[in-house]
C-alpha positions as CSV (number, residue, x, y, z in Angstrom):
1,M,0.2,-0.1,0.3
2,L,3.3,2.5,0.9
3,T,4.0,1.8,-2.5
4,K,1.2,2.7,-4.3
5,R,0.8,5.8,-2.6
6,R,4.3,6.9,-3.3
7,S,3.9,6.1,-7.0
8,F,0.4,8.7,-7.3
9,P,2.6,11.9,-6.8
10,L,4.9,10.3,-9.4
11,I,1.8,9.8,-11.7
12,V,0.6,13.4,-11.5
13,A,3.8,15.1,-11.8
14,M,4.1,12.9,-15.1
15,G,1.1,14.0,-16.3
16,A,1.2,17.5,-15.1
17,M,4.6,17.7,-17.4
18,L,2.6,15.7,-20.6
19,T,0.0,18.5,-20.3
20,L,2.4,21.3,-19.8
21,G,4.6,20.0,-22.8
22,A,1.5,19.3,-24.9
23,C,0.3,23.2,-24.1
24,A,3.9,24.2,-25.2
25,G,3.2,22.2,-28.5
26,V,0.4,24.1,-29.2
27,G,2.3,27.3,-28.7
28,A,4.9,27.0,-30.8
29,S,2.6,25.5,-34.1
30,A,0.6,29.3,-33.5
31,S,3.8,30.5,-33.5
32,T,5.1,28.4,-36.2
33,Q,1.8,29.5,-38.5
34,V,2.3,33.3,-38.0
35,E,6.0,32.6,-39.7
36,A,4.1,30.4,-41.9
37,E,1.7,33.6,-42.8
38,D,4.4,36.0,-43.3
39,A,6.8,33.9,-45.4
40,V,4.0,33.3,-48.0
41,C,3.5,37.5,-47.6
42,A,6.5,38.4,-47.9
43,N,7.0,35.7,-51.4
44,I,3.8,38.1,-52.5
45,T,5.8,41.1,-51.7
46,A,8.6,39.7,-53.4
47,L,6.5,38.8,-56.5
48,G,4.7,42.8,-56.4
49,D,7.9,43.9,-56.7
50,S,9.1,42.0,-59.4
51,I,6.0,42.9,-61.2
52,E,6.6,46.8,-60.6
53,A,10.4,46.4,-61.4
54,F,8.8,44.7,-64.8
55,I,6.9,47.2,-65.6
56,A,8.8,50.1,-64.5
57,L,11.5,49.4,-67.5
58,E,12.3,52.0,-69.7
59,V,10.9,51.8,-73.1
60,S,13.2,54.1,-74.7
61,S,16.2,52.2,-73.3
62,A,15.7,48.6,-72.4
63,S,17.3,46.3,-74.1
64,I,15.3,42.4,-74.7
65,D,17.9,41.4,-72.0
66,Q,17.2,43.3,-69.3
67,V,13.3,42.6,-70.2
68,Q,14.0,38.8,-70.4
69,A,15.6,39.5,-67.3
70,A,12.6,40.8,-65.8
71,R,10.2,38.3,-67.1
72,E,12.7,35.8,-65.3
73,D,12.5,37.5,-62.1
74,V,8.2,37.5,-61.8
75,A,8.4,34.2,-63.2
76,D,10.7,33.1,-60.6
77,A,8.8,35.2,-57.6
78,W,5.4,33.8,-58.7
79,E,6.7,30.0,-58.5
80,T,8.2,30.8,-55.1
81,V,4.4,31.9,-54.1
82,K,3.0,28.7,-55.7
83,G,5.6,26.8,-53.7
84,S,5.7,28.6,-50.1
85,G,1.7,27.0,-49.8
86,A,-0.1,30.1,-49.9
87,D,-3.6,30.1,-49.6
88,I,-4.6,31.2,-53.4
89,S,-8.5,30.6,-54.4
90,E,-8.7,28.8,-57.5
91,A,-9.8,32.0,-59.6
92,N,-7.5,33.7,-58.3
93,E,-4.8,31.5,-59.2
94,A,-6.2,31.2,-62.1
95,A,-6.0,34.8,-63.2
96,V,-2.4,35.2,-62.7
97,E,-1.7,31.9,-65.0
98,T,-4.0,33.9,-67.9
99,A,-2.4,37.4,-67.3
100,W,0.9,35.3,-67.1
101,Q,0.7,33.7,-70.5
102,A,-0.7,36.6,-72.2
103,L,2.7,38.6,-70.7
104,E,4.6,35.4,-72.1
105,T,2.4,35.3,-76.1
106,S,3.4,39.0,-76.0
107,I,6.9,38.8,-74.6
108,D,7.6,36.5,-77.0
109,S,5.8,38.2,-80.0
110,I,8.0,41.3,-79.7
111,P,8.6,41.9,-83.6
112,T,12.4,42.5,-84.4
113,D,11.5,44.8,-87.4
114,V,10.5,48.5,-85.3
115,P,12.2,49.9,-82.2
116,L,11.7,48.2,-79.2
117,S,10.4,51.3,-77.1
118,E,7.4,51.0,-79.6
119,A,7.4,46.7,-79.6
120,L,7.3,46.7,-75.6
121,A,3.7,49.1,-75.3
122,P,1.6,45.5,-76.0
123,V,4.4,44.1,-73.1
124,K,3.4,46.5,-70.8
125,T,-0.1,46.0,-71.4
126,A,0.0,42.7,-70.4
127,A,2.2,43.3,-67.9
128,E,-0.5,45.7,-66.2
129,G,-3.1,42.6,-66.5
130,V,-0.2,40.6,-64.0
131,R,-0.9,43.6,-61.9
132,T,-4.3,43.1,-61.3
133,A,-4.2,39.5,-61.1
134,Y,-1.4,40.0,-58.2
135,A,-3.5,42.9,-56.2
136,E,-6.4,40.2,-56.3
137,V,-3.7,37.4,-54.9
138,R,-2.9,39.7,-52.2
139,D,-6.0,40.9,-51.2
140,G,-7.4,37.2,-51.5
141,V,-4.7,36.1,-49.0
142,D,-4.7,39.0,-46.5
143,C,-1.8,40.3,-46.2
144,S,-1.5,43.6,-44.7
C-alpha cells in the first residue's frame, strides 16, 4: 500500500509535465503558423516588387535582355509564391496564370523589325494584367 501512495504523486507529476508539454507544443504551432503566413506574405510582396520592376522598365532604353531578365524575375517570384503554400483561391490562381500567359505571349511576340520602345507597348499592357491579378491574390491572402 505504501508503494501505491508513493507512485501516485509521481503519476500526477508526470501527467502535469505531459500537459504542460502539450500546451507548449500548441504555442509553438501557433508561432510557426504566424511565421508561415509572414513568409507567404513576404513572397507575395516580392512578386509584386518584381512585377513593378518589370512595368518600370524604361521603354526608350531597355534592351531585350533586360526585358527577358525582368520576365524571369517575375516567373521565379510567382513559382516561389505557388510553392510557399499560399492559400490562393483557384479563381485568383487561374487569373494570374492567364495574365502571365498573356505576358509571356507578348514578350515572345516582340517584333524585331521595330524599335524596342514601340514593341514594348503591348508587353507593358500585358504586365498591367499581371499587376491586377497579383492585387487580387494579395487581397485574397490578406497580407497587410
